[in-house]
N, C-alpha and C positions, 0 to 999 in steps of 0.2 A: 269970324262971323259965319254961322251956318247958313248955307244957301238953301232956300226953299224951292224945290222943283215942282212946277205946275203939273198936276196929273194929266193935263191935256197933252203935254209934250212926251209922255211916257205911254207907249202902246201897251195895252194889256195883253198878257199871254193868252194864247188860244188853248183850248183843251181838246185833245184828240184821244180816241181809242185806237190802239195799234194791234192788229192781229198779225202774228209772225210765226214762221217755222222756227222751232227751237234751235236749228242750226245757226241762226244769227243771234242767239241769246246774249253772248258777251258783248257783241258790237252794238246791239240795240240798247242794252242796259247802259252802256257807256254814253251813247248819244242821248238817250232820254235823260240821264242825270245832268248832262251839260246843256240841254235844250232850254231856250227861253220860253218854250211852251210847256204846258202840262200834258205829259204823254203817259197814258196808262196802258202798258203792254199786256197782251194776252198771247201766250205761246201755245202753239199746236205741236203735236208729236211729229217727230221726223219720220219720213217715209210715207207720209199721207198720199203722195202722188205716185208711188212706185207701182201700184197694181191696177186700180180701177179709178179712172178719172171721174166717173159719176159719183163714186163714193166720196172722193175728195171734195167735189163741188157741193155735195149735199152737206158734208160736215162743216165746211166753211160757211155755207149759207146759214146753217143753224147757229153758228157762232156770231155771224153778223146780226142775225135777227135777235139774238139774246142781249145785244148791247143796248143799254138805256140811252136812246137817242136824245132825250131831253138834257143829258149831261154833257154832250159833245157837239162839236161843230162839224166833224167828219170822222170817218173810220179809215185809217191808213192800213194798207195791206203790204207787208214786207215779203212779197212773193214776186215771182215772174210768171211767165206763161206756164212753166212747170208741167209739161206733158198735158197741157190743155185742162188741167184740173181746176182752173178758175172760170172756165167758160160757162156762162149762164148765171154766175153769182150776181145777185141783184141788190141794188141799193134800196134801202127802205126810206125812212124819213130824212136821212142826212146822206151826203155824198160819200162815195167810196173813192179812195185815191190809191193808184197802183203804179209802180214804175214800169216803163217800157223795157222789159227784161225777159230774156229767154228762160233763165233760171237763176238760182241763188249765186252762181259764179259771177254773173253780171253785177249783182249787189256788192260782192267783195272786190271786184275790179274797178267799179266806179262808173261804168257806162257800157252800153251795148256796143259802141264802136271799139272800145278797148278789148272787150270780150271777143269780138270778131277778129280783130287784129291778132290777138294771141292764139285763138283757135286756128286761124289760117296759117300762122307761122310755126305752130307746134302741134301738128297732128299726133294723135295717139297719146294724149296727155290725160292723166287721172289726177284729180285735185284733192288736196287736204287743206282744211282750216282748223282752227281750234274747235269749232262746233262739230265738224265731221269726225275729228279724232275722239272727242269726248262723248258724242252721242250716236254716231253711226254704228260702231261695233256693239254698243250696249243694246241697241234696238234690233239689230239685224236678225238674230235667231228668233226673237219673239215676235217680230213684225212681218216683214215681207217674206222671209224664208218660210215661216210657218204657214202663211196664207197660200204659198205655192206648194206646201208639203215637202220642202227641201231642207228641213232643219234636223234631220235624223242622222245617225252615225252610219258608216259604211256597213257595219255588222247588221244593223236594223234593215237596211236595204237588201242585203244578202238574204236575210231570213224571209223577207216578204216577196222579193222578186227574183232571187237567184243570183249567182256570182256574176254572170255576164251582164245582166241588166244593171246590177249594182255598180259595176265598173263604169258602165256607160253614164249612169246618173251622176256619179262622182266627177267624171270627166266634164260633163255639161255644166255642173255647178261651178267648177273652176275655169271653164272655158272663156268666160268674159275677159279674163286677163290677157288673152291672146291678142286683143284689139289695142293694147296699150304698150308703150315702151318708155314712158316718162311719167314721173311722179312729181307734181309741183305743190309746194306749200305756199299758200297765199297769206302773207304776213300783214295782218290788219292792225298790228300794234297792241293787241290785247293778249294777255296770258304769256307775256314774254318770259317770265320767270320759269315757266314750265318747259321751256326748250322744245317746243313741238316741231320747230324746223329741223333740229338735229334728229329728232325721232323719225321724221319723215325721210330724212336723208338715209338713215339706217335701213328703213323699210325698202327704199329704192335699191340700195345695195343688195339686200337679201333677194329681191326679185330680179336683179340684174338689169334694172332700168336706169335711165338717166334721171338726174335730180335737178330741179329748178326751184330757187328761192325767189318768189315773185312778190314785189311790193304791192300791197293792197291799197285800196282807195275807198274810203267811206263817204265820199262826196255824195253819191246818189242816195244812200240811206239817210245821210244828214239832211239833204234837201227834202226828203220825204217827211221827216219830222218837223222841219222848220217852215217849209213853204216860202214864197209862193211857188207853184208847181209849173215849171216850164212845159208847155204842151209837147215839145219835142222829146221830153224825157219822162213825162207822166201822163196818165189818163185819169181824168176826173169824171166819175160816173154819177150823173145827177140822180136824185130820188126817182125811183120807178124804172130806171134803165139798168142794163146789165153789162157785164164784161163779155166781150167777144174777141176771138182771136183773128189775126190777120196773117197772111203768108207773105209779108214783105218786111221792110226795115222798121215799120212802126210797131209790129208784133201784136199789140193789143189795141182795142178801141171800145167805145161805149155804144150800145145799140138799144133802141126801144123794142118793145115786145113784137111789133109787126116785122121788124127787121130780123129778129132772131129766128123767125120761121124759115128764112131763106138759108142759102148756103153760106158758110163762113168765108 
């Protein structure tokens, strides 16, 4: 005999718009597909936060404002503090929800506490994930490097600036690597067939760096899509208020217009 389930006992799924950096594309798509809620993802280009934080905030604000608030209960932001590129982004008619995270590495590791623990225990680490491998290199020359004027060949620099200056520019472009000695692949369980961990290991060997295969944790991203949102792990920005940064373990908070005029 078929049992009839009362609709009162079944909670209706909520509908959220989710704005995310394309770095978390695979993880967000997997979580959205499995979510009990209806989540409509909107992906922003990688590298939005690399140069000008005001540009990032303006672009994200435009995307937030373009969402049809009548269709959703909240707008979820799969971002972290990200070089303060979300400071000042304001909620419109519906709330914004954002994790308390320094950057996307926190999203891949599952919490700000685990991020801090790994960061303190493994200084000089550069990270790779499926998103960084698939989208970082494709965008680098056409995005940040072009904005900085650093996407040309050595010969082009020689022609414009001379041999000595060209050598200095090339040294500075590659100089960022001097701050790192370890390459870590954060394995979130997506794209396993593509063997990105082994690819990262080979890259570490080529650089002469140590390699670390780190277990990822999608718990924080999953909670963002599912709710309810623990105030220790998320900031809920009510309509009319905006995201503000904090210089403590809470990382982010919500502020009204009068509070935003003061110092962060």
